[in-house]
C-alpha positions in Angstrom: 72.1 -9.4 123.4 73.6 -5.9 123.2 76.7 -6.6 121.0 75.1 -8.2 117.9 72.2 -5.8 117.7 74.3 -2.7 118.2 76.9 -3.7 115.6 73.9 -3.9 113.2 72.9 -0.4 114.2 76.4 0.9 113.7 76.4 -0.5 110.2 73.9 2.2 109.4 76.5 4.8 110.1 79.5 3.3 108.4 78.9 0.5 105.9 82.5 0.4 104.8 85.8 0.7 106.7 87.2 3.0 103.9 86.5 6.6 104.6 85.6 8.7 101.6 88.1 11.3 100.4 87.1 15.0 100.3 83.5 15.0 99.0 81.8 17.6 101.3 81.2 20.1 98.5 78.8 17.8 96.7 75.7 19.5 95.4 73.5 17.3 97.6 75.2 18.7 100.7 75.4 22.3 99.6 71.7 22.4 98.8 69.7 20.1 101.0 66.7 18.5 99.3 63.3 18.5 101.0 63.4 14.8 100.5 66.7 14.3 102.3 66.8 12.4 105.6 69.3 10.9 108.0 69.1 8.2 110.6 69.4 8.4 114.4 69.2 6.0 117.3 66.7 7.0 119.9 65.5 5.6 123.2 61.9 4.5 123.1 61.7 2.5 126.4 63.9 1.2 129.2 65.5 -2.2 129.1 68.9 -3.8 129.8 68.7 -5.1 126.2 69.9 -2.2 124.1 68.1 -3.4 121.0 64.8 -3.6 122.9 65.3 -0.1 124.3 66.1 1.7 121.1 64.9 2.2 117.5 66.4 3.8 114.4 64.4 6.8 113.2 64.6 8.9 110.1 64.8 12.7 110.5 64.8 15.5 107.9 68.2 16.6 106.7 67.9 20.4 106.4 70.2 23.4 106.2 71.8 24.4 109.5 70.5 27.5 111.3 72.7 30.6 111.4 74.5 29.5 114.6 74.7 25.8 113.7 77.3 23.6 112.1 76.2 20.5 110.2 78.6 17.5 110.9 78.6 14.2 109.1 79.5 11.6 111.7 82.3 9.1 111.0 82.7 7.6 114.4 80.7 7.6 117.7 81.9 7.0 121.2 80.3 4.1 123.0 80.2 4.5 126.8 78.8 2.6 129.8 76.7 5.7 130.4 74.7 4.9 127.3 73.8 1.5 128.6 72.9 2.9 132.0 70.6 5.4 130.2 68.8 2.8 128.2 68.4 0.7 131.3 66.8 3.6 133.1 69.6 4.0 135.7 70.9 7.4 134.5 69.1 10.6 133.5 65.7 8.9 133.2 63.3 10.9 131.1 59.5 10.6 131.6 58.8 11.2 128.0 60.7 9.0 125.5 61.6 9.0 122.7 64.8 11.0 122.8 68.3 10.7 121.2 71.3 9.0 122.7 75.1 9.3 122.5 77.6 11.5 124.4 80.3 12.0 121.7 81.2 11.6 118.1 83.9 12.5 115.5 82.8 13.8 112.1 83.5 16.2 109.2 81.9 19.6 108.8 79.7 19.6 105.7 77.9 22.9 106.1 78.0 25.9 108.4 75.4 28.5 109.3 75.8 32.2 108.2 77.0 33.3 111.7 79.8 30.7 112.0 83.2 32.2 111.6 85.7 30.0 113.4 84.9 26.7 111.7 84.9 25.8 108.0 83.7 23.0 105.7 86.0 20.1 105.5 87.4 20.3 109.1 87.1 17.3 111.4 85.5 17.8 114.8 85.3 15.8 118.0 81.9 16.7 119.4 81.0 16.4 123.1 77.2 16.7 123.0 76.1 19.5 125.2 73.3 22.1 125.1 71.2 19.8 127.3 70.8 17.0 124.8 73.0 14.0 124.1 72.6 12.9 120.5 75.8 11.4 119.2 74.3 8.2 117.7 73.3 9.8 114.5 74.5 10.0 110.9 74.5 13.8 111.1 74.7 16.3 114.0 73.6 19.9 114.2 76.1 21.4 116.7 76.6 24.9 118.3 79.0 26.6 120.6 77.1 25.0 123.5 78.6 21.7 122.5 82.2 20.8 123.2 84.0 21.1 119.8 87.6 20.2 119.2 89.1 20.5 115.7 91.4 17.5 114.9 93.7 17.0 111.9 92.3 13.8 110.6 89.4 11.3 111.1 91.2 9.1 113.6 89.0 7.4 116.3 91.9 7.7 118.7 91.1 11.5 118.9 87.6 10.5 120.0 89.0 8.4 122.9 91.5 11.2 123.9 89.2 14.2 123.8 86.0 12.3 124.7 84.7 10.9 128.0 87.5 8.4 128.6 90.4 10.9 128.0 88.8 13.7 129.9 88.0 11.5 132.9 91.5 10.2 133.1 93.3 13.6 132.6 91.0 15.6 134.9 91.1 12.9 137.6 94.8 12.6 137.7 96.0 16.1 136.9 93.2 18.3 138.4 91.8 16.0 141.0 95.0 14.3 142.5 97.6 16.8 141.1 99.8 14.0 140.0 103.6 14.6 140.3 106.6 12.9 138.8 108.1 10.2 141.0 104.8 9.2 142.7 103.5 5.7 142.8 100.1 5.3 141.2 97.7 2.4 141.4 95.3 2.2 138.5 92.5 -0.4 138.6 90.8 -1.8 135.5 93.8 -0.4 133.7 93.1 -2.0 130.4 89.7 -0.4 130.1 88.6 2.8 128.3 89.6 5.2 131.0 92.2 3.0 132.6 94.5 2.6 129.6 94.6 6.4 129.1 95.1 7.0 132.8 98.0 4.6 132.8 99.7 6.4 129.9 99.0 9.8 131.4 100.7 8.8 134.6 103.6 7.3 132.8 104.1 10.5 130.8 104.1 12.4 134.1 107.0 10.3 135.3 105.1 8.2 137.8 105.7 4.6 138.8 102.5 2.9 137.5 101.0 -0.2 139.2 98.1 -1.6 137.0 95.5 -4.2 137.8 93.6 -6.3 135.2 91.8 -9.6 134.9 93.5 -11.8 132.3 96.8 -12.6 130.5 96.0 -10.8 127.3 95.2 -7.5 129.1 98.3 -8.0 131.2 100.5 -8.2 128.2 98.8 -5.1 126.7 99.6 -3.1 129.9 103.2 -4.2 129.9 103.5 -3.0 126.3 102.2 0.4 127.4 105.1 0.5 129.9 103.4 -0.1 133.2 106.0 -0.9 135.8 104.0 -3.6 137.7 101.0 -5.3 136.2 98.8 -7.4 138.6 96.4 -10.0 137.3 94.1 -10.1 140.3 92.7 -13.5 139.2 96.1 -15.1 139.7 97.7 -12.8 142.3 96.5 -11.5 145.6 96.3 -7.7 145.2 96.6 -7.0 149.0 99.6 -9.3 149.3 101.4 -7.8 146.3 100.9 -4.2 147.6 101.9 -5.0 151.2 105.0 -7.0 150.1 106.3 -4.9 147.2 104.9 -1.5 148.2 104.9 -1.4 152.0 
């Protein structure tokens, strides 16, 4: 259902695993042609089938406005929120179509005349703000209203860290619970997007980390991260483990 169709969609954005070397000063980028277009995934109706809910549209690729930065996307963050939006559970609009995608990582290819703190060639993690999510796109026009983080290279791990998963884990543990060294921390779904970052965050804080997961492969992964106790809740009784080992 979702997986196969979405992989096809992502191939529009990155047809090869090899990222190009520095090519952002190409004439076609410096001077946008009136015939230039880029592709974007938009929500057209609501369905639990992502492919049925969305379509790929073509939009004109023009010069950025004075306060805009034009970013060529290299990676996009895929979050459960996206599926809840296309299913009509979150942020339901009454007037589709509209774009989708909370976050992306790309390279600046052109800046507006008023932009002073960013330059062509830099890599950016973009948290789509300004009232419109739109990360599932070959190009993004971003402004200071978006969350922009400069990163040293086009590594998708930066997208995980500075995107939704990383911020959820760090804010929840450090700002919400004020985590301190020596504390015992239970992290459920610890091998997931938020969970595996939360586990590492707690370990770096000097905490004793108890992690739950659902199969042997994920259990080994969490052990490799350094979790002190990993509980496969399909083979162990969580309540019994906690009451016996952590009374």
